[in-house]
C-alpha positions in Angstrom: 4.6 138.3 108.8 7.2 137.4 106.2 10.4 139.3 105.4 10.0 142.1 102.9 13.6 143.3 103.0 16.6 142.3 101.0 18.8 142.4 97.9 17.0 143.3 94.6 16.8 141.1 91.5 16.1 143.5 88.5 14.1 141.9 85.7 13.9 144.6 83.1 11.1 143.2 81.0 7.4 143.3 80.7 5.0 140.3 80.4 7.0 137.8 82.5 4.5 135.0 82.7 3.8 132.1 85.1 5.4 129.6 82.9 8.6 131.6 83.0 8.3 132.0 86.8 7.9 128.2 87.2 7.8 126.0 84.1 4.6 123.9 83.8 6.6 120.6 83.7 7.3 121.0 87.4 3.7 121.5 88.5 3.5 117.8 89.4 5.9 118.3 92.3 4.1 117.7 95.6 5.9 120.2 97.8 6.8 123.9 97.6 10.4 122.9 98.4 10.6 120.8 95.2 9.9 123.9 93.1 12.9 125.8 94.6 15.6 124.9 92.0 13.4 125.7 89.0 12.5 129.3 89.7 12.8 131.4 86.5 14.4 128.5 84.7 12.8 129.4 81.3 13.1 133.2 81.6 14.5 134.8 78.5 16.1 138.0 79.4 19.4 139.4 78.0 22.2 139.2 80.6 20.1 137.0 83.0 21.8 134.0 84.4 19.4 131.9 86.5 22.3 130.0 88.3 24.0 133.3 89.4 21.4 136.0 89.5 18.7 134.6 91.9 21.1 133.6 94.7 20.5 135.7 97.9 17.9 138.0 96.2 14.7 138.6 98.2 12.9 141.4 96.2 12.1 141.6 92.5 11.7 144.8 90.6 10.2 144.4 87.1 8.0 146.1 84.5 4.4 145.6 83.6 2.0 142.6 83.5 4.2 140.4 85.8 2.6 137.0 86.4 0.4 136.9 83.3 -0.5 133.4 81.9 -1.9 130.5 83.8 -3.6 131.2 87.0 -1.8 128.9 89.5 -0.4 129.3 93.0 2.8 127.6 92.0 4.3 130.9 90.7 4.0 132.6 94.1 5.1 129.4 95.8 8.2 129.1 93.7 9.1 132.8 94.7 8.3 132.1 98.4 10.4 129.0 98.7 13.3 131.0 97.3 12.8 133.7 100.0 11.3 136.3 97.5 8.3 137.6 99.2 7.8 140.8 97.4 7.6 141.9 93.7 7.4 145.5 92.6 6.1 146.2 89.1 4.0 148.7 87.1 1.1 146.2 87.3 0.3 142.5 87.6 -2.0 139.9 86.2 -5.0 140.1 88.5 -5.0 136.4 89.7 -1.2 136.3 90.2 -1.4 139.5 92.3 -4.1 138.1 94.5 -2.4 134.7 94.8 0.7 136.6 96.2 -1.4 138.3 98.9 -3.3 135.1 99.6 0.1 133.6 100.4 1.0 136.5 102.7 3.4 138.0 100.1 3.3 141.4 98.5 2.8 142.3 94.8 3.0 146.1 94.9 2.1 148.2 91.9 4.2 151.4 91.4 3.6 153.8 88.5 5.8 153.6 85.4 7.8 156.8 86.2 8.7 155.4 89.6 9.7 152.0 88.2 11.8 153.8 85.5 13.5 155.9 88.2 14.3 152.8 90.2 15.8 151.1 87.1 17.7 154.2 86.1 19.2 154.7 89.6 19.9 151.2 90.8 19.9 148.6 87.9 23.3 147.0 87.7 24.2 147.8 91.3 23.9 145.7 94.4 20.8 147.2 95.8 18.9 146.6 99.0 15.3 147.4 99.8 14.0 147.9 103.3 10.2 147.9 103.7 8.4 150.0 106.4 5.2 148.1 106.2 3.3 150.2 108.7 4.2 153.5 107.0 3.9 152.0 103.5 7.4 153.0 102.4 10.3 151.4 100.6 13.9 152.6 101.0 16.2 151.5 98.2 20.0 151.9 99.0 23.2 151.1 97.0 26.7 152.5 97.3 25.6 155.5 99.3 22.6 156.4 97.2 19.2 156.2 98.8 15.6 156.6 97.5 12.4 156.5 99.5 9.3 155.4 97.7 5.7 155.4 99.1 3.3 152.6 98.2 -0.4 151.8 98.7 -2.1 148.5 99.2 -5.7 148.0 100.2 -6.6 147.4 103.9 -7.7 143.9 103.0 -4.4 143.0 101.3 -2.6 144.6 104.3 -4.6 142.3 106.6 -3.6 139.2 104.5 0.0 140.2 104.8 -0.1 140.8 108.5 -1.9 137.4 109.0 0.6 135.5 106.9 -1.8 134.7 104.1 -5.5 133.8 103.5 -5.6 130.6 105.5 -4.3 132.3 108.7 -6.5 135.3 108.0 -9.6 133.1 107.7 -8.7 131.1 110.8 -8.5 134.4 112.8 -11.6 136.1 111.3 -14.1 133.3 110.4 -13.7 130.8 113.2 
C-alpha cells in the first residue's frame, strides 16, 4: 500500500483539469518518471509557484470537479511519480477518480463544509495529514492545531488501495 501521509498542497480552485495536472504536450513521454517535472506546470492559480509549492508535498486538498477534462491515466501517474498519492476534494471527475483508485491511490470526496473548514483552518500554514486507513480517518495538524476528519470509500476502492492498484488486485483475485 502506498503512503497516504504527508505535507499538504492547498489548491484553492475548482475545475482543475487533467491538462493542468499534466499538459498534453508531455503525453508522448514513455515513462511515468519522465512526467515528474511537468506536474501542474500549466496551473493558473493566484499565488501558486510550481517550482516552489510542489516540493515535498504528498497530499492535495482542493475544491470541486478535480480531474475534469481528458480521461487519461497520465494525470494520476504525474501525481504518483511526485509522491502525491491522495487528493481530497468536494468531488472529482468520474474517470479521474477511478483512475486514481486503479493506480492504488486515493481520491477522497469530502463535503463542501468540511473542505471549507480545512481551508479556513490550515491554508497558508505548513500542514501535515496522517491517514488512518483502517479506521477511515484523516488527522490534519499544523502549529499545535489538530482536526480529525472521517471519510468513506467503497469496499471495492478500499480493496484496490490495499492491493496497490487494479493490476495487483486482478492478479490476486482473478488468477
